C-alpha positions in Angstrom: 0.0 0.0 0.0 2.8 2.4 1.0 4.6 1.6 -2.3 1.5 2.4 -4.4 1.1 5.7 -2.5 4.7 6.6 -3.1 4.5 5.8 -6.7 1.4 7.9 -7.1 3.1 10.9 -5.4 6.1 10.5 -7.7 3.9 10.4 -10.8 2.1 13.5 -9.7 5.4 15.3 -9.1 6.6 14.2 -12.5 3.5 15.6 -14.2 3.9 18.9 -12.4 7.5 19.2 -13.6 6.5 18.4 -17.2 3.7 21.1 -17.0 6.3 23.5 -15.7 8.6 22.8 -18.6 5.7 23.2 -21.0 5.0 26.6 -19.5 8.7 27.5 -19.9 8.4 26.7 -23.6 5.3 28.9 -23.9 7.1 31.7 -22.0 10.0 31.4 -24.4 7.6 31.9 -27.4 7.7 28.2 -28.4 4.4 26.6 -29.3 4.5 23.1 -27.7 1.8 21.8 -30.0 2.3 23.2 -33.6 -0.1 22.2 -36.3 2.4 21.4 -39.0 5.8 19.7 -39.3 8.1 18.6 -42.1 9.5 15.1 -42.4 11.6 14.1 -45.3 13.0 10.8 -44.1 12.3 8.0 -41.7 14.8 6.1 -39.6 14.6 2.8 -41.7 15.1 4.7 -44.9 18.2 6.5 -43.6 19.6 3.2 -42.3 19.2 1.6 -45.7 20.4 4.6 -47.7 23.6 5.2 -45.6 24.4 1.6 -44.7 27.9 2.0 -46.4 28.7 5.3 -44.7 32.1 4.9 -42.9 32.5 5.4 -39.1 33.2 9.1 -38.3 32.1 10.3 -41.8 30.0 13.4 -42.3 27.7 14.2 -45.3 26.1 17.4 -46.6 22.8 15.6 -47.0 20.2 17.6 -45.0 17.1 15.7 -43.8 14.2 16.4 -41.5 13.2 13.7 -39.1 10.6 13.5 -36.3 9.8 11.0 -33.6 9.2 10.3 -29.9 12.1 10.9 -27.6 13.1 7.5 -26.1 16.5 8.4 -24.7 18.2 11.7 -23.9 21.6 12.4 -22.3 23.9 15.4 -22.2 27.6 15.1 -22.2 29.3 18.5 -21.9 28.7 20.5 -25.0 27.1 17.5 -26.8 23.8 15.7 -26.3 22.5 12.5 -27.7 18.8 12.0 -28.4 17.2 8.8 -29.7 14.0 9.4 -31.7 11.6 6.6 -32.5 9.4 7.0 -35.5 7.0 4.5 -37.2 9.9 2.7 -38.9 12.6 2.5 -36.2 15.0 4.7 -34.2 17.5 7.4 -35.3 20.0 9.2 -33.1 20.4 13.0 -33.0 24.0 14.0 -32.3 23.4 17.6 -30.9 26.4 19.9 -30.6 26.2 23.3 -28.9 28.4 25.0 -31.6 26.1 23.7 -34.3 22.7 24.3 -32.7 23.4 27.7 -31.1 22.4 29.0 -27.7 18.7 29.2 -28.3 18.2 25.6 -29.6 20.7 24.2 -27.1 18.6 25.8 -24.3 15.6 23.9 -25.6 17.2 20.6 -24.6 16.6 21.4 -20.9 12.9 21.7 -21.5 12.5 18.2 -23.2 11.3 15.0 -21.6 11.1 11.4 -22.6 8.0 10.9 -24.5 8.0 14.3 -26.2 7.6 14.4 -30.0 10.5 16.2 -31.5 11.4 17.3 -35.0 15.0 17.9 -36.2 16.7 19.1 -39.3 20.3 18.5 -40.0 23.0 16.6 -41.9 23.3 12.9 -41.9 26.6 11.5 -40.3 28.0 8.5 -38.6 29.7 8.8 -35.2 33.2 7.4 -34.6 31.5 4.5 -32.7 29.5 3.7 -35.8 26.1 5.1 -34.9 24.2 6.6 -37.8 23.0 10.0 -36.7 21.6 13.3 -37.7 23.5 16.4 -36.6 20.7 18.9 -36.2 20.9 22.6 -36.9 17.3 23.1 -35.8 15.0 21.4 -33.3 11.2 21.7 -33.1 9.0 20.6 -30.3 6.0 18.9 -32.0 4.1 17.7 -29.0 5.0 18.1 -25.3 4.2 15.0 -23.3 2.7 15.7 -19.9 2.6 12.1 -18.6 5.7 10.0 -18.1 6.2 6.7 -20.0 6.5 3.4 -18.1 10.1 2.6 -17.0 12.0 1.2 -19.9 13.7 -1.4 -17.8 10.5 -2.9 -16.4 8.5 -2.2 -19.5 4.7 -2.4 -19.5 3.7 -5.8 -18.1 0.4 -5.1 -16.4 -2.2 -6.9 -18.7 -5.0 -4.7 -17.4 -3.2 -1.5 -18.4 -2.0 -3.0 -21.7 -5.6 -3.8 -22.8 -7.3 -0.7 -21.3 -4.6 1.7 -22.5 -3.6 0.2 -25.8 -1.9 3.4 -27.0 0.6 3.0 -24.1 1.1 -0.7 -25.0 1.8 0.4 -28.6 4.4 2.9 -27.5 6.3 0.5 -25.2 6.1 -2.8 -27.1 7.3 -2.8 -30.7 6.0 -6.4 -31.2 2.5 -5.1 -30.6 2.9 -2.6 -33.3 4.1 -5.4 -35.6 0.9 -7.3 -34.9 -1.2 -4.3 -36.0 0.9 -4.0 -39.2 0.7 -7.7 -40.0 -3.1 -7.6 -39.5 -3.4 -4.7 -41.9 -1.3 -6.5 -44.5 -3.3 -9.7 -44.1 -6.7 -7.9 -44.5 -5.3 -6.0 -47.5 -4.1 -9.2 -49.1 -7.4 -11.0 -48.6 -9.2 -8.0 -50.2 -6.9 -8.0 -53.2 -7.2 -11.8 -53.6 -11.0 -11.6 -53.6 -11.1 -8.7 -56.0 -8.7 -10.4 -58.4 -11.1 -13.4 -58.5 -14.0 -11.1 -59.5 -15.6 -10.5 -56.1 -17.1 -7.2 -55.2 -16.7 -5.8 -51.7 -19.9 -4.7 -50.0 -21.1 -3.4 -46.7 -24.2 -4.9 -45.1 -26.3 -3.4 -42.2 -24.8 -3.5 -38.7 -28.3 -3.4 -37.0 -31.0 -6.0 -37.7 -34.7 -5.8 -36.7 -34.9 -9.6 -36.7 -32.2 -12.1 -35.6 -30.8 -14.5 -38.1 -27.8 -16.1 -39.7 -26.5 -17.9 -36.6 -27.5 -19.3 -33.3 -26.0 -16.8 -30.9 -27.0 -14.4 -28.2 -27.1 -10.8 -29.6 -26.3 -7.4 -28.3 -29.5 -5.3 -28.1 -29.7 -1.5 -28.8 -32.6 0.9 -28.8 -33.3 3.0 -31.9 -34.7 6.2 -30.5 -36.1 7.6 -33.7 -38.2 4.4 -34.3 -38.7 3.7 -30.6 -37.9 0.0 -31.0 -35.1 -2.4 -30.2 -32.6 -3.6 -32.8 -29.9 -6.2 -32.7 -26.2 -5.8 -33.6 -25.6 -8.4 -36.3 -24.4 -11.8 -35.3 -23.6 -12.9 -38.9 -23.3 -11.4 -42.4 -24.7 -14.5 -44.1 -28.3 -13.5 -44.8 -27.6 -10.0 -46.1 -24.9 -11.4 -48.4 -27.3 -14.0 -49.8 -29.9 -11.4 -50.4 -27.4 -9.5 -52.6 -26.8 -12.6 -54.6 -30.5 -13.0 -55.0 -30.6 -9.4 -56.3 -28.1 -10.3 -59.0 -24.7 -9.5 -57.6 -23.1 -12.9 -58.3 -19.9 -12.6 -56.3 -19.8 -10.5 -53.1 -17.8 -10.5 -49.9 -17.5 -8.4 -46.8 -14.7 -8.0 -44.3 -17.0 -7.1 -41.4 -17.5 -7.5 -37.7 -20.1 -9.6 -36.0 -21.3 -9.0 -32.4 -22.1 -12.0 -30.2 -22.9 -11.5 -26.6 -21.2 -14.7 -25.4 -18.4 -13.8 -23.1 -14.9 -12.5 -23.9 -11.3 -13.6 -24.0 
């Protein structure tokens, strides 16, 4: 109980500090939530394009990247920031003499979880890390809530299911599941269309149950003052379309069966 109380106090203090840093940005004339941003390259694209760049080499190729701050450490007049975008991670190698005083001062107002944009030249550090050496930094979204600790990760199943967005942030394998599902659905759709089938959408609410033996979800249609059922199967509406002359039809749809959960 005491541990939970201490954790709650720490989280509250952390949020207060983040709000203070957001206010510091506003006081400095920086919009912490701009409506536009420019991105010319993603992490995976840069890794592929500059795979042969030698350790310690610089380029004159200027790119604009953006992502969530997953790591940030300062070392004298240099700072290292790891940004994570939809494709992977890219390091920012920030140098005071390159950024200038104003942009360098911005680093003290950043937190893990912030969305940051950066524009600069592509390079590779002497230790072999592909990086961008930014000449400009832009706060794209100031995070007011801390991320779960990276070491422990997000392991609470209840939190993972109820706050799926946090699960997606912390667990790359979950994002991969979403991507794979999207590709699978797209492949099924292309396969069916290539075989002459037409995709259709059938009603989600039915006045009469049918198509399967299952317990339905019931909803009330206020305008008609009567109950309807969320569909438990697409079978009957699809057959009616065939009767109507549409020879080959398919639907990638959802059915609702009030029969427990997993």
